[in-house]
C-alpha positions as CSV (number, residue, x, y, z in Angstrom):
1,X,3.3,122.3,47.1
2,X,4.3,124.4,44.2
3,X,3.3,128.0,43.8
4,X,-0.2,129.0,42.6
5,X,-1.1,131.8,40.2
6,X,-3.5,134.1,41.9
7,X,-5.9,136.3,40.0
8,X,-8.9,138.5,40.6
9,X,-11.1,135.3,40.1
10,X,-9.4,133.1,42.8
11,X,-7.7,135.4,45.3
12,X,-10.6,135.8,47.8
13,X,-11.4,132.1,47.7
14,X,-7.8,131.2,48.2
15,X,-7.6,133.5,51.3
16,X,-10.8,132.2,52.8
17,X,-10.2,128.5,52.1
18,X,-6.6,128.3,53.5
19,X,-5.1,128.9,57.0
20,X,-1.8,130.4,55.8
21,X,-1.3,132.1,52.5
22,X,1.8,133.9,51.3
23,X,1.7,136.1,48.2
24,X,4.6,137.1,46.0
25,X,3.7,140.2,44.0
26,X,6.0,140.2,41.0
27,X,6.5,141.0,37.3
28,X,8.4,139.3,34.5
29,X,10.6,142.4,33.8
30,X,11.6,142.7,37.4
31,X,15.2,141.4,38.0
32,X,14.8,141.1,41.8
33,X,11.5,139.3,41.3
34,X,13.3,136.8,39.0
35,X,16.0,136.3,41.6
36,X,13.5,135.7,44.4
37,X,11.4,133.2,42.4
38,X,13.6,130.2,43.0
39,X,13.8,130.9,46.8
40,X,10.0,131.2,46.9
41,X,9.5,128.0,44.9
42,X,12.0,125.9,46.9
43,X,10.4,127.1,50.2
44,X,6.9,126.2,48.9
45,X,8.1,122.6,48.5
46,X,8.9,122.4,52.2
47,X,5.6,123.6,53.5
48,X,2.6,121.6,52.3
49,X,0.4,123.3,54.8
50,X,1.0,126.8,53.3
51,X,-0.3,128.2,50.1
52,X,2.3,130.1,48.1
53,X,0.6,132.4,45.7
54,X,2.0,134.6,43.0
55,X,0.4,137.6,41.5
56,X,1.7,139.0,38.2
57,X,1.3,142.8,38.7
58,X,1.3,143.3,34.9
59,X,-1.6,141.0,34.2
60,X,-3.4,141.7,37.5
61,X,-3.1,145.5,37.6
62,X,-6.5,145.8,39.4
63,X,-5.4,143.5,42.2
64,X,-2.0,145.2,42.5
65,X,-3.7,148.6,42.8
66,X,-6.2,147.3,45.3
67,X,-3.4,145.9,47.4
68,X,-1.5,149.2,47.1
69,X,1.6,147.5,45.6
70,X,4.1,150.3,44.9
71,X,7.3,148.2,44.8
72,X,8.0,144.7,43.7
73,X,8.7,142.1,44.7
74,X,6.4,142.5,47.7
75,X,5.7,139.5,50.0
76,X,2.4,139.4,52.0
77,X,1.5,136.9,54.7
78,X,-2.1,136.1,55.6
79,X,-3.5,133.8,58.3
80,X,-7.2,133.1,58.5
81,X,-7.7,135.7,55.8
82,X,-6.1,138.4,57.9
83,X,-3.1,140.3,56.4
84,X,-0.3,140.1,59.0
85,X,2.8,140.9,57.0
86,X,3.6,143.0,54.0
87,X,7.1,143.9,52.9
88,X,8.6,145.0,49.6
89,X,12.0,143.6,48.6
90,X,13.7,140.3,48.3
91,X,13.5,138.0,51.4
92,X,16.4,135.6,51.8
93,X,15.4,132.0,52.4
94,X,16.0,132.2,56.1
95,X,13.8,135.3,56.3
96,X,11.0,133.5,54.4
97,X,11.3,130.5,56.8
98,X,11.2,132.8,59.8
99,X,8.1,134.5,58.5
100,X,6.3,131.2,58.0
101,X,7.3,130.1,61.5
102,X,6.0,133.3,63.0
103,X,2.7,133.0,61.1
104,X,2.3,129.4,62.3
105,X,3.1,130.4,65.9
106,X,0.6,133.2,66.2
107,X,-2.3,133.0,68.7
108,X,-5.1,134.0,66.3
109,X,-7.6,134.4,69.1
110,X,-5.2,137.1,70.5
111,X,-4.8,138.7,67.1
112,X,-8.6,138.8,66.5
113,X,-9.1,140.3,70.0
114,X,-6.5,143.0,69.3
115,X,-8.0,143.8,65.9
116,X,-11.5,144.1,67.5
117,X,-10.2,146.4,70.3
118,X,-8.4,148.6,67.7
119,X,-11.6,148.7,65.6
120,X,-13.7,149.6,68.6
121,X,-11.2,152.4,69.5
122,X,-11.5,153.8,65.9
123,X,-15.3,153.6,66.1
124,X,-15.3,155.5,69.5
125,X,-12.9,158.1,68.1
126,X,-15.2,158.7,65.1
127,X,-18.3,159.0,67.3
128,X,-16.5,161.6,69.5
129,X,-15.1,163.5,66.6
């Protein structure tokens, strides 16, 4: 699958409709972004079960601000709509493959249980404070 352009109009739907979504936050003027693009595109062709999205931070400033993007490129990894990975900088092909493998191997019931426990802990702390 080739990469998909993500915008304010299709981001939420893309995250909710797909099990695994990677997002490359980039800009045309960014040299490292241009260097990473072929790696990202080639990897996308190996994984039909993963959506490889790209967000142009210049045309989608509102999305970039909402995602707190301060450095590009930044790669984010989502599974079941849950952000599980975010890292600025260029990932080598092996690093991108490793990330995909880790996202696929996660026990999402365990992830959701840990998130619920952390949220419950925060709620308890607020109630006590």
